[in-house]
C-alpha positions as CSV (number, residue, x, y, z in Angstrom):
1,M,218.0,33.3,3.5
2,K,220.4,30.3,3.9
3,F,219.4,27.1,2.2
4,L,221.0,23.6,2.4
5,L,220.1,21.5,-0.6
6,D,219.6,17.8,-0.2
7,T,221.5,15.4,-2.4
8,H,218.8,14.8,-4.9
9,L,218.3,18.5,-5.6
10,L,222.1,19.0,-6.0
11,L,222.2,16.1,-8.5
12,W,219.2,17.3,-10.4
13,A,220.7,20.8,-10.6
14,A,224.0,19.4,-11.9
15,E,222.4,17.0,-14.4
16,D,219.5,19.1,-15.8
17,V,218.1,22.1,-14.0
18,G,214.7,21.3,-15.6
19,L,214.5,18.4,-13.2
20,V,214.5,20.8,-10.2
21,P,211.0,22.0,-9.2
22,K,210.2,25.5,-10.2
23,A,210.0,26.8,-6.6
24,A,213.5,25.5,-5.9
25,R,214.8,27.0,-9.1
26,E,213.4,30.4,-7.9
27,F,215.0,30.1,-4.5
28,M,218.3,29.0,-6.1
29,A,218.3,31.9,-8.7
30,D,217.6,34.6,-6.0
31,A,221.0,36.3,-5.5
32,G,219.9,37.3,-2.0
33,N,219.8,33.6,-0.9
34,E,222.9,31.8,0.3
35,L,223.1,28.2,-1.1
36,H,224.9,25.5,0.8
37,Y,225.8,21.9,0.1
38,S,227.0,19.4,2.7
39,V,230.0,17.2,2.5
40,V,227.5,14.5,3.4
41,S,226.1,14.8,-0.1
42,L,229.5,14.4,-1.6
43,W,230.2,11.4,0.6
44,E,226.9,9.9,-0.5
45,V,227.6,10.4,-4.2
46,A,231.1,9.0,-3.8
47,I,229.9,5.9,-2.0
48,K,227.0,5.2,-4.3
49,Q,229.0,6.0,-7.5
50,R,231.5,3.4,-6.3
51,L,228.6,0.9,-5.9
52,S,227.7,1.6,-9.6
53,R,224.2,2.9,-8.6
54,E,222.3,4.1,-11.7
55,D,220.9,7.1,-9.8
56,F,224.4,8.3,-8.7
57,R,226.4,8.6,-12.0
58,H,228.1,11.8,-10.9
59,D,231.7,12.1,-10.0
60,A,231.9,13.6,-6.5
61,R,235.0,15.7,-7.4
62,V,233.3,17.2,-10.5
63,L,230.1,17.8,-8.6
64,R,232.1,19.6,-5.8
65,R,234.0,21.8,-8.3
66,G,230.7,22.7,-10.1
67,L,229.0,23.6,-6.8
68,R,231.9,25.8,-5.7
69,D,232.1,27.5,-9.1
70,N,228.4,28.3,-8.8
71,R,228.5,30.2,-5.5
72,Y,227.5,27.3,-3.2
73,H,229.1,27.2,0.3
74,E,230.5,23.9,1.6
75,L,229.1,22.8,5.0
76,P,231.5,20.4,6.7
77,V,230.4,17.9,9.3
78,S,231.0,18.7,12.9
79,G,230.8,16.8,16.1
80,D,227.7,18.8,16.9
81,H,226.1,17.6,13.7
82,A,227.0,14.0,14.4
83,V,225.6,13.9,18.0
84,A,222.4,15.7,16.9
85,V,221.5,12.7,14.8
86,A,220.8,10.8,18.1
87,G,218.0,13.3,18.9
88,L,216.1,12.8,15.7
89,Q,212.9,10.8,15.6
90,S,213.1,7.4,13.8
91,L,211.0,8.6,10.8
92,H,213.6,7.9,8.2
93,R,216.5,5.4,8.2
94,D,218.7,6.9,5.6
95,P,221.9,7.9,7.4
96,F,222.9,10.6,4.8
97,D,219.5,12.3,5.0
98,R,219.4,12.1,8.8
99,L,222.8,13.9,9.0
100,L,221.5,16.5,6.6
101,I,218.5,17.1,8.8
102,A,220.8,17.3,11.9
103,Q,223.1,19.8,10.1
104,A,220.2,22.0,9.1
105,T,218.8,22.0,12.6
106,V,222.1,22.7,14.4
107,E,223.1,25.4,11.9
108,G,219.6,27.0,11.5
109,I,219.7,26.6,7.8
110,M,216.6,25.7,5.8
111,L,217.0,22.2,4.3
112,M,215.4,22.2,0.8
113,T,214.1,18.8,-0.2
114,C,211.5,17.1,-2.4
115,D,211.6,14.0,-0.2
116,P,208.3,13.5,1.8
117,Q,210.1,11.4,4.4
118,I,212.6,14.2,5.2
119,A,209.7,16.7,5.3
120,Q,208.1,14.8,8.2
121,Y,210.8,16.0,10.6
122,P,210.3,19.2,12.6
123,G,212.8,22.0,12.1
124,P,214.0,24.1,9.3
125,I,212.8,22.0,6.3
126,L,211.3,23.3,3.1
127,K,209.4,20.6,1.2
128,L,209.0,21.5,-2.5
């Protein structure tokens, strides 16, 4: 199965895998699953790191290298993803999360998240 991890799960996995919920760790450890990260997450980390946000202390370059070294597939943003955002309900205002939801929907990839606001959206979303 293909999974797209949201930004917080990616950061928790990079910082301390113990922060990742057990169910997510099991999906992530299963070699039969294909793990993806979005360039949206890298963009979010880069912007929030530049703003000196305490919860985004990671360097986007180092995060990307670590993800690629650990068999994650990079999902670029396409025009289809961008325009799909317009079709989403207004349940959540975070533009990064909304683009992740659109990507998962367009690509048919299960978006893995711990965020209850993201989990309110219909589509391929796994709330842990």
